[in-house]
N, C-alpha and C positions, 0 to 999 in steps of 0.2 A: 265700328267693329264691336261685336258683343264681348263684354267683359267676362273672361273665364274665371271660374271660382272652383275651389276644392276644399275639402275638409282638412283640418290640421293633421289628423291622424293618417290620412292618405299620403300627404306629403312626407310626414315623418317616416312612415313605413318604407317608402321608396328610398329616401335618403339613407336610412339605416342599413338596409340590405343591398345597397349598391357598392360594388367593390372600390370604385374610384374615390380618391380623396383629393381635396384641393391642394394645389402646389403653386409656389411662386412662379416656377418656370412655365407652367400651363397658363397662368394668369397673363404673363408678359407675351406669350405666344398669341393669346386671344386678343390682347390689346393691339398688337401689331396688325392682326387681321382686321380688326375694327377700324383702325386708322387707315388701312389700305382701302377699305370699302368706302370710307368717307371721302378720301382723296379722289377716288374714282368718280364720285359725284360732285367734285368741286368744293369740298369742305375740308377744313383743317380741324384737327382734334381739339385744339385749344379755342377754336371759334365755337364749336358745338358744346364743349365742356370747359368753361372758364375755370380758373385755378381751384376754387373751392369745390366746384362740381366734379372736377377731375379726381378729387379725393374720394368722393362717393362712388364714382365709376370704378375706381381702382379696387375698392372693397367689394363691390358687387361682382366684378370679374373674378376676384379671388374665390368668393363663396360658390360661384357656379362653375369653377374650373374643374371640380371633381366629378360630381354626378350629373352636372348639367342643369340642376335645379337648386334653388335656395329660397328660404322664406325668412323674412326679416322685417321688422317694423320701422317706420320712419323715425321714431324717437331713438331706436337703437342705432340706426345709421348715422343720425346726427351726433350722438354721443361718441361713437367709435371714430368718426371722421373729424370731430371737433368743429362742426358747422351747425347752422341753424336748420330747423325743419323746413323752412322755406327753400333753402338751398337744396335740400334733399328732394323736395317736390319738383324743383326745376331740373335737377339732374335726372330724375326718373322720367320726367316728361321728355327730356332730350334723348334719353336712351330709347324710349319707345319710338321716338321719331326716326331713329336710325333704321328701324325695320329689322334689326339683328336679334332682338330679344322679344319675347312675349311677356307682358306684364299682367299678371293675374292677381287675384286676391284670395285670402283665406276666408272661409265662411265662419262668421262668429256664431257662438252657441245660441245667442239670442237674435240672430239675424243680422243682416248688413255685411259690409265688407271689412275685413280685418287687415292683417299684415300683408305686405307685398309678397308675391311669389314671382321670382324671376326665372325664366326658362330660356336657355341659350339655343337659338334655332340652328346654330351650326355645330352643336354638340352631337356626338355619335348616339347619345341616348334620347335625342329629341322625340322621335316617333314613339319610342317606348314610353316616355314620360307622358306624352299626349294621350296615349292609350290607357296606361295604368293609373295615372293620377287624375286625369280629367275625363276618363271614360269616353274618349272621342273615337269615332269610326275612322277608317282610312280616308273616306270622302271628306269628313269634317276636318281632318288633319290637313289635307290638301288645300282646303279652303283657308285655313290659318296661314299657310304659306302664301297663298294668293293675295291675302289681305295685307301682308306685311313684307312683300317681296321687293320693295323699292325704298330707297332712302328718301325720307320726306324733308321738306324745308322746316328747319327748326326755328321757332320764334326767338326773338331777342330775349335775353335773360336779365334778371335784376343786376344792377350795378354792384350790389353787395357781394356777389360772387367773385368779383375781381379785386377786392380790397386787400387780401393777404396772399402771401406766396406759400407754396408747398411744392413738393416734388412727388412723383409717382410712387416712390418707395416709402409710403407713409407708415406702413407697419413692418416691423422686423419680422423675419421668418419665425422666430421664437414666439412672438405675440400671436401671430396668425395661427400657428400650430396649436398653441395652448388653447386659444379661443375655440378652434374647431373641435378639438378633442373633447373639451368640456361640454359643448353643445351636443356633440354626437353621442357621448355617453349618457347624457340626460335623456335624449330621444330614445336610444336603444333600451335603456332601463324602463322608461315609461311604457314602451310597447310590450316588452317581455313580461312586465308585471301585470299587464291587463289580461293575459291569456293563460293563466294556470288552469288546466282542465277545462278550458272553454275554447279550444282552438277551432272546433267545427263551427261554433256560434260566431267566432271571429271571422271565419271565412264567409259565412252566410251574410254577415253584416257588410263586408266590403266587396263581395263578389258581384260582378255585373251580369253574369249569366249562370245557368245551372251546371254547365260543364266544369266550372271551377270547383263547385261543391262536390261534384261527382269525382273529380280527380283527387280531392282530399280523401274521399271515401275509399277510393282504390288504394291509395298509399296507406291508409289506416289499416287496411285488411292484409297488406303484404308483409311478409317476415323480413323486411329490409333492415339493414344496419341502422343503429340508433342515430348515426350522423345524418341519415336521410329522414328518419321518422321525426326527429325533433324539429325539422324544417318543413314538415308537410304542409302546414298552413301557408308558408311563404311560397313554396313550389306551386301550390294550388292556385294562388292568385297570379303567379308569374306566367301561367299558360295564356293569360290575356283576357281582357274583357270582350274581345271579338272572337273568342275561341269557338270553333265549329267542330263537327264530328271528325273531320280530317285531322285538325290540329290536336284534338283530344287523343286520337288513336296514335299519332306520331309521338306525342308527349309520353304516353305509356311505354312505348318502345324505348325512348331515350332514357327515361329514368330507370327502366329495367336494365338497360345496358350499363348505366353508371353503377347500379347496385351489384351487378355481376363482377365488374372490375374491382369494386371495393372488397367483395368476397374473395377475390384472387390476390388481395394484398396491396392493391393500388390505393394511394391517398390523394385526395383532392383538397387543395387549399380553400377553395370556395365552391361548394356544391351548387349553390343557387346560380352563380355566374356561369359555371360549367354547363348546367342544365339549360339555361337561357340561350347560351351560344350554340349548343348542340341542337336544340330544338329549331332555332332559326336556320341553321345550316341545313338541317334535314328537310325543312319546308321549302328552302330555296333551291335544293338540289333538283336538277332536271336531267332525266335520263336521255342520253343522245341516241337516237335511232337513225342508222344509216341504211337507206333503202337500196335494194339491189346490190348488196355487198356480200352475199353469201359466197364463200370461197368454193372454187371448183377443184376437185381432186381427181386425178387419174387413178383408177383402181388397177393396181398391177395384176397381171394374169399369173395365177399361182397354180402349179400342177400339184394336185393332191394324190398321194400314193394310196391306192385302194387296198387296204390291209385285208379286207374280207375276200376279195377275188384272188389275191396273190399269196394266200397262205399255202404252205407245203406240208 
C-alpha cells in the first residue's frame, strides 16, 4: 500500500478547527471495538499488543478519540509511555496490521517522512479527513478501505515488550487533558499567527481547487456578521477539495442561511461545524417524487345568482 503523507500545517489546521476533543470514555469505547474486531479474527488483544505495546496503543487511541486524527513522533510516544522506541515501532506495526487505522507520515520540510499520522478508519470524520488532509478523491478513499479492510496476521514481537507490567489506565485524566490542551493551544496559536491580513493567500496555499478560493471571495464580499467573516478562510477550505459547481452553489445557500439566522439573534457555538453539517445534509437530501399521486377532487356544483339579470 502506498504510504500516505501530509504537511504538518494541513494536519494542524484540521485538528484545530474540529469540534471534537479526546476523552477517556471515547478511548475505552474504541479499545473495546478494536478488541472485538481482533477476537472476531481469532486474536486476543494481549497477543497482538504485549504489555508495553499496550501502553503505546492506549495513548494513540486517546489522541485519535477526538477528531479521528493525531500526529506524534516515535520519540514522544516512547517518552509518554515509558518505553523504548523499538517498542513504539512494534506497536505501530501491530496497529497497522489490524487494518483499523491508517498510518501515514508528515512531510518534512527538507523531504522524507516525519512524525506518524494516525487516522481512525472507524471515526465519523474519516472520509472528511481523507479528503481535507490528504486531498483524496472518493475513489481513492474507497481504495484505502479496500486495502485495509481485513485483520492481517501480526508477526511475533520482541520479547522486550513482555518484561514489565502495566495496565491500560496509564495516564490520569488530568495528565491527558493538560497534555492535549497544551498541544492544541500551540497548534491554534501557530495557525492564527500565520495569517494576519494574508487569509486569501492562506486559502490559495492550501486549496485543492479553484472553488475554495472562489468561496472565500464570495464571503469576503458579503456584509456578514464578524463571527462568520473571521472564519472565512476556514469555511472556504471546508467546502472540500472535491468541490464542484453543485457543492459550491449549495454552500453559498447554507452560509447565507446561517448569516440570516445570526442577524435574527441566533447564536452558534461552532459556526464551522454547523456549516459542515448543514452542507453535508443539504447535499445528501433527496427529494421524494411519488408518481401518479395527484389527488382527485370532486368539484361541487354551485349555483351562482345572476345579479345583472335579476336587478329590479
